N, C-alpha and C positions, 0 to 999 in steps of 0.2 A: 348216832353215830358211837361206837366204842372207842375209848379210849387207847385200845390197841391200832386200830384204823388211823386216827391221828397221827400216833406216833410215825406209823409209816410214811403217811402223806409227809410230814414235817422232814422224813430222813430224807425222801426223794426230792424236795426242794432244796435242802441243803447241797445234795449232791449235783442239781442241775445247775445252782448259781456256782458252785466251786469250780465246775467245767467252765461255764462260761464268764469266768473272774476276767481273763485276760482280753474276753469282747467287751464288756462294761466297761474297763478302763480304757480301751480306745473309742467307745460312744462318748464318755465321759471328755475325752481331750477334745473330740470334734464339734462337741457341743460348746465346749469353750471357746475353740477359735473361731467357731461362727458367731459368737457373744461376744469377743474381741478382749476375754479375761485371759489376759496373754499371762500375767502373773501368776494364773493357777497352773498353768504348764511348764514357764522358767522364770521361777522367780527372780525378781533383780534385772532382768533383761529391758525394762522399761526404765527410763530416767525419769527422774522426779517431773520434770517441766513438760515431760510426753507421756502422760499415763496411757494412751489410746497409739494403736499403729497410724503412722500417716501415710499407709499405701491402700491403695484398694483390699477389699477383703473377698480375694478372688473364688476363694472356697464357695460363700456366701451368693456371689452372683451368678456361680456357675449354675451351683444348684438349683437356684430360682428360677432361670434362664432355660435349665434343660427340663426342670418339674412343670415349668407351663406348657411344652411341648408333649409331656406323658400325660398332663390333665386332661384333654379330651377326654369323653367316656367313647366306649367301643358302640356298633352295632349289635343288637341282641336278637337271636330267633332260635326259637323253641321248636323248629320242624325239625323232625330225627331221621326223615328219608324223604325219598320221592313222594310227593303228595299228588295223587288220582283223582279223587272225590271232592266235590265241593266241601262237604261234610268235614273232610281231615283238613280241609284248608281254614275254614271257620274254626276249627277247636285250635288249630297252632297258632290261628291271626287274635283268638281271645287268651290263649296261654301268654302269648309274647307281650299283651297289653297287663298281663298279671304280671310280669316279670319287670316290666316298666314302671308297673306301679310301686313294688317294692324300692327301684330306684328312686325315683320321685319323691316318694313320703318319707325315705330316710335322708333326703337332702345329700344324695350320694354326689351330686355334680358339684356341688359347692365346696365338699370336703376334698376330693381327689385332690386339686392344686399340693394342698397339706400332707395328703398319703404319699404321692408321687416324690415329694420332699423326703420324707421319710423313707421311702425305699432307696432312693439313693445316697443319703448319709451315712442309712444305718445298714442297710443291706437290707431290710425286710419291712412289709407291709401287712402286718396283719388286719384281716378283715372277721369282726365277730357279728354274729347273727343272734339277735337278742329277740325273746318272744315279748309284743305290748300286749299286756292282758287289758288294757285301758282302750285302746284301741280296736283288739281282735286280731292283731295281723305282725308278721315279722319286720324286725328292722334290721339294717344295715349298718354297722360302725366300725370306721378304722381307726383302729386302737394304736398311741405310741408304743413304737415297738423299745422305746429303751426299759432295759430291765424285762425284757418276758422273756420265757422259756417255753419253750416247744418240745414234744417228742413227737416222733413220725412213727409210721407202720414201714415194711418194705415198700407199699405202693404212693405213700407221701404222703398221705394223709396223719393229720394231726389226730393223737391216741391221749395227749394229756396236755394242759395250756397252764400257765402259771403266769401271773404280773403282779408286778411289784411297783410300788408307789409311796409317797409320802403326804400325810396330810396332818393339820394343824388338830391339837386335842381337843381342842373347844367344839370345834364342826363335827370330829366324832363323837363326843358324849350326846351333841343334840341329834345327831342321826339314831344311838344305839343309846337312848336313855335307862334303859334297863342294866349297862354296862357303865355307866358314866362313871362310878364310883371308882372303877377298875382303870377306866380311862385314865382319868385324871390324878390316878395314883393316891387317891384317898383313903385307899384300905391296906396302903405300905406304911411298917411301922418307922418310929421315931420321928416323921411329918415328910416324907418324903414325897411331897406332891409333886405335881406337873403343872403349869405354867400354862394357859391357855394357847399361847400362841408357839408352844412348844410343838414340831413335826416327828410324828411317829410313824411307823412303817409298818404299812399292810401289806397282806400278801393274801392273793385270789385264786386259788387253784380249784380246774375244772377236769373232771376226765368224764368217762362214758355213763358212771353210776351217780356221781355226787358234786355239788358245789361247795366250797368250803373258802367262808373268809375268817382271817385269823392276823391276830398281832403278834409278830414274835417278842418284840421287847415286853410284853404282859405274860411272860410264860407260856406263850401259845394260845391265848386268850381267843376263843372262838365266839365272833361275833353274829355269824350267821352260817348254818349249813343247813342244805334242802338236795332234795332225791334229783339225781338227772331225770326227769322222764322221756327228755327226747333221746336218748338211749346212745345219743352219740357228741363229739365233741366239734360246736358247731362254731368253728373258727377254719377259716383258710388264710392263708399266709401265701404270699408272693414273697420271693427270695431272689437275690441274687444269684448268678451263678457261682457256685463254691469248688474250690481246689483242695480244702480241708475241710475238719469238719466245724471251721469257724465262718459266720457272719461277718462279712466285709462290707463296710460303703465302699464310694467310688474315690472319699478324699481322703481315707484312712493315711495315706505316705505323703499328702501332700503339706500335711501343717508344719513341721519342720522346715521346710524350703522357702513355704510362706513367711514364716518368722524370720529367715535368713534374710529374704528377700527386704523386709520389714527393716531388718537389723542394718542392713548398707545403705539403705535409705535416709537411715537416722545418723549413721556416719558422715553420708553426705552433708546431712543438715548441718550438723556439729560444724564440720571442716569450712563449711561455708561462713558460717556464723565467727567459727575462730580469724577467718581472712580479713571478713568486713571489720572486726573489732579490733585487728592486729597493730603493734605501734609503728611509728612511722620512722624509717629511717633516713636521716639526712647529713647532709656533708658537715665537714668541719667547720665551714665559714658560716653558717647559719648560727645566729645569736640567741635570737627572736622567733618565736614558734606561733604564731597571729591564730586564730580558729575563726569559724564564723563563714558565713555567704560572702565569695568575694574576697574573701582574705590573700593575702599578698604575701609569698617568702621571698627574700631577695636572696639569691645566692648565685656565686660564680659556676656553677655544677648543677642544672636543675634537672639532668637526666639521672643524677642520681638520688632523687628524691623517690622513696616508694612506700609500701608497706610490707612489714615483714610477714608473708601469708605464707600458709601450708598448699601446696599445690596437690591436687588427689592424682595419685598415678593410675595411669592409662588401665593398668591389670583391673582396678579397684572399678572401672566403668564396665571392663568388660564381663569382670565375676557377676555385676549387679544384672547385666543383659541375660548372661547365662544362668541365673535363678532364676528372673521372669520367666524364659524360656522353658525353663524344668517344672514352675508351677503352671502354664499354659497346660504342658504335656502331660502331668499328673492329673489334671484336673480333665482332660481330653474335650477341650472346648478348643478350636480351631479361632484364629483371628476373625474370620470372617462372619462368625455367630454372632459376634459384638460388634459387626460393622467396622473392624479396622482394615477395612481391605481399601489400599489405592485401586481404585475404578478404573485409573486411567492409565494401568498398563499390566491388567487381570483381563481375561477373557470370563462370560460366563460360564464355558464348560471348565475353567480352571475354578473359580469358585465353588463349582458343584463337586470337581475332585476335592477341593479344602474341606467340605462340608462331608465325605464321605463317610468318615469315621463318626461322625455327629448322628447321620442320619443310622449308622447300623447302630448306633445305642439306643436311639429312639424305639426301633423298632425291636430290639432285644428285649427292652424295660416295657413295650407294647403286649408282648409275648407273655412274659410272666403275669404282670397284673391280669390280662385277659384271662389266663389260666386260672388264678387265684379268684377271681370274679366268677366264672362258670361255676365255681365249686362252690361259691357263698349262695347263688342264686337258686342250686340244686337244693342244698342246707335250706333256705329260706321256702321252698315248695314242699319241701316234706316236714317241715316246722308248720306250715300254715293248716297242709292236711290234716296233721297229728292232733293240734293242739285246738283247731276250729274246722272240723271236717262238714259238719251242717250248716253252717253258719252261710245267709246270705250275705254277701259284702258288695258294695258298691264303691269303684275306682271311676278316677277321673286325673286327667293330666292332658299333657302336649306333646305329641313326637315330631319333630321335625317341624315343628310351627301348625300343625294339623293336634285341633284339641279332639279327646276320645271320650267315651262315657259309657261305662259298662259296668255289669253285674256279673258276678260268677259266685258259684258253691265251690269249694275246693274239693268235696269227694267226687263232683260232678265235672267238675272243666279242670281237674287235675289228674284225678285216676291214677294216681301211681306213677304218673311218666314226669318225672322230674329233669328230663334233658334239654341242657340250655347250649347253645351254639354263640359263643361273643367272638366276635372278629372286629379287627381295627379296619380289615380290606388286604385282600393279597398284595396290595402295592405300599402296605403302613411302612412308614419311614420315608416314603417318597414325599417330593413336594406335590401340595393337592393340586397344582395346575398338570405338575408331569404325569401322575396318576391317574387325571381325568383324560388327559390325552390317549394316556394308554390305553385307558378302558374304551374309549371309544374306537381307536384302531383297530382292535380285537374283535369287536362289535361290527366293524366293519365291515371286516373280512368274514364275519359269520362265523369264529373261532369260537365263540361264546354266545350264550344265550340274554335275551334283553332279562332276564330275570336273574343272571348271574350278573350281570354288571350292576342293578339295582341295590342287591346284596352288596357289594363290595363297595358302595357308595360311601364316602368317608362322613357321614352322616347319620341320625337315629331318623330310620321311615319305615313304616308298615308297608312293607312289600307288595302285598295283597290288597289292600285299600288303594293304594298309589297306582297300581294296576287298571283296578276297578274305571280309577276316576280318569285315567289316561284313555279306556276303552269307550267311558261315557264320551267325553270330549270330541274322539274322533267321529264316533256315531254322531255326534248333534252337528258336527262340521261337515257329516254327507248329507243329514237330511238339508241341510241349509242350501249345499252345492245343488241339490235337488231340484230346490225351490227356484234357486237362481237359473236351472237350465230350463225350469218349466215358464219362468217370466221372460227368457230372450228368443222364445220361439213364438211371444206374441205375434212378431211382424209376420213372421211366416204365415199363423194362422189367418193373420186379416188379407193376405194376399190370397189364400185359397178360398175367401170367401166364409170363413169360420169367425163366429163373435167372439174376442177375447173379453168381453166385461164380465167375466164371472169370474177369471182368474185373477184378472185386475181388483175385483173386488175381494174375495178372499187373500190376496195379498194386502191388501189395505188392513183388513180385518185381523193379518197377522202381526201387522206393528202394533195395534191396539192392545191384542192379548198378550204380547209380549211384554210390557210393563208389568202385566201381574202375576205370569206365570212363566215357568221354563219353557227353554224353545221348544224341547219336544212336545208338552203339553199343548203350547200355543198350534202347532202344526195341524198336531192332532183335533184341537178343536174347529181350526179354520178350513179344513179340509175336510171334515166329515161330512161324507154324503147326505142327500136330504132326503127323508122317506118316499118313496113312492107309493102313488095313491092305489086302491086295490080295484082289480078289475075280475067281471065276473067272467068266468070259465067256458069258452065259446065250445060249441057243438063240435066233436070231431068229425072230421070224414073218416070213411071207408079206405084202410090204406092201398095205397095203390093210386088213388083218383087225384086226378091231375088238380092242383090245388092243396093235396093235403100237407100237412107239416107235422112232422115229427111222430114219434111214437115208441114201442120199448127199444130203447138203448140206441134209437136214432136222435143226432144234434134238433134239434127247433127250426124248422123252416126247410127241412129235405127230405125229398119225395123218398121215402123208403123203396119204391120200386124202380127207381130210375137212379138214385143216388146225387139226380140233379137238383136246385134249388126248386123250391113249390113253383107252379104254373109255367114252366117251360118244359118245350117239348122237344123229344129226341133229336138230335141233329142240330139244336138250336143253342146250344150252352154258350156259343161262341157269340152269338148273334145278338142284335137289341133286341129289346122287349117286342113278342110276338114274333120273333124270326127277322125282323127288318133289319135292312142294313144297316150301316152306320151313316152320317149326315157326308161324310167326306166321302164314302163311296159313291153316293147317288149325285154329289156335284161333280165328280170325275166322269159322270156320262151324260154330261150337258155337250150340245152343241155350242159355237162359236156365237149361234144366234139366240142363244139362252135356252133353246127346246130340248128337252130331255129325248135322247136316244131309245130307240125300241129294246133294246138289248142293255141289262143292266149285269153288272160283273159284281160276285162276293168275294170280298176280300177277308180275308182270317187273320190276325196278329197273336201272335203267341208270346207273351213279355218273355225278356231275355233272364 
């Protein structure tokens, strides 16, 4: 890189730092407040006997509690539209697993609580996508937003990203041995060397063309420079809502009310100490003052014995309560969120009303973080395809308790489709129990589909695999119900003179096979029909001959001439064999002496 280009970068970074100087001061103030370094904020405000505040650090506790609600990861879906073919569903399912592998391999779930905390405290959460050339895949990393400087285009995408931090000189010298002399100052005149524990400032700059790491305290010594082969700035930043050009955290305006609240508590403690240690006021007739347990003071006016104390004015307690209320209002943390609610005088609906603003914060934070995560995953897909297009990779992990293992090739399984959908569910911010009931009510009235409900669940699931498992379970249950129905008809079969032994034998065989194989395979094996013995073909009779059966286009056993069963004469289709009347008709023609009559009637019955 030419020196002219380097000078342009240095001037650009200096301008960014100058514009964000006010923001950096706020970041340092809120950091000192959370670390309870009060002397850095208000020197001399803490007495020597109490170097730390005696009140709870409401900024730290509120940030941690709200960050824990924001930390759970959303569901990821790579479907770009309505999928009709099975091939497109498999493509989307594999691509979704690839996206989850980026999250799992980067340990993103474990880093989300810290990232959510930074988002609330500093108003931003940068997600940096870095190529891991050792493993051949992209990695997602949440960067500390303190002293980060980003430039955005009109669409909100990052066009340059700068990060400033400090590191010990000895560590830098070991990382960059070729620059060790310059880092430690051994090349400086008059022996102005730098100790190994001295922290030096580093600046890392990135745009679509170049990566640069340099040290401004060493005359802008360039430690590393490389071309950006990716062609984009691989950074996505979740930002809180802005009303000007300054990033503001949630607790920037709460520092001073919290310090005032602590100061009032310190004054109350001091007043109590002075009251306890105040001198005694005694009547004039007391000549001796005994001390110790059970000491007796003899006086004619015992009601005049008292300590000369300093009573706290009522306005002081009112002011302290007002400051505490202002701190709670500034952190936007309701009392119900910390469990400080008198449950005997408030209803569940009232608790939900108190948590209304708290839930809105969670929903808004999920919206911003989810949007940044979408951009980061799209960058990861593009980086994976550009850096390792033909590499065959194996991925594995667990999605909602379901393990998966897959192989993919970026050029084949990504194919330029980088779109990712990240969703916390349309009921984000709601209580999980309320959201589940709401989804079930919509599904019960058939306002939404089952697929929609599955994709809105507040958990990580593979919708395609989940629905396949549900279908398989329902089909297996239907198979079992069919076997149960067959077994329940054994009694009727026995009453009709049929032999149920074969069905009982197959059911017993099914029990044995179920211990060795799945239910559907056991049913197929147990009820597999036995092979029939081969028989010699009989000589066919001419069509129309009584007793002839079958023919071209005629079912077996049917006379093609009459359309009646073989061996049945015309007019005898409703009679018994050979045209004989049935037994009931013959018995009806007997006389009282048991002799048959000379006339016999024919009775034809048509089934209803």
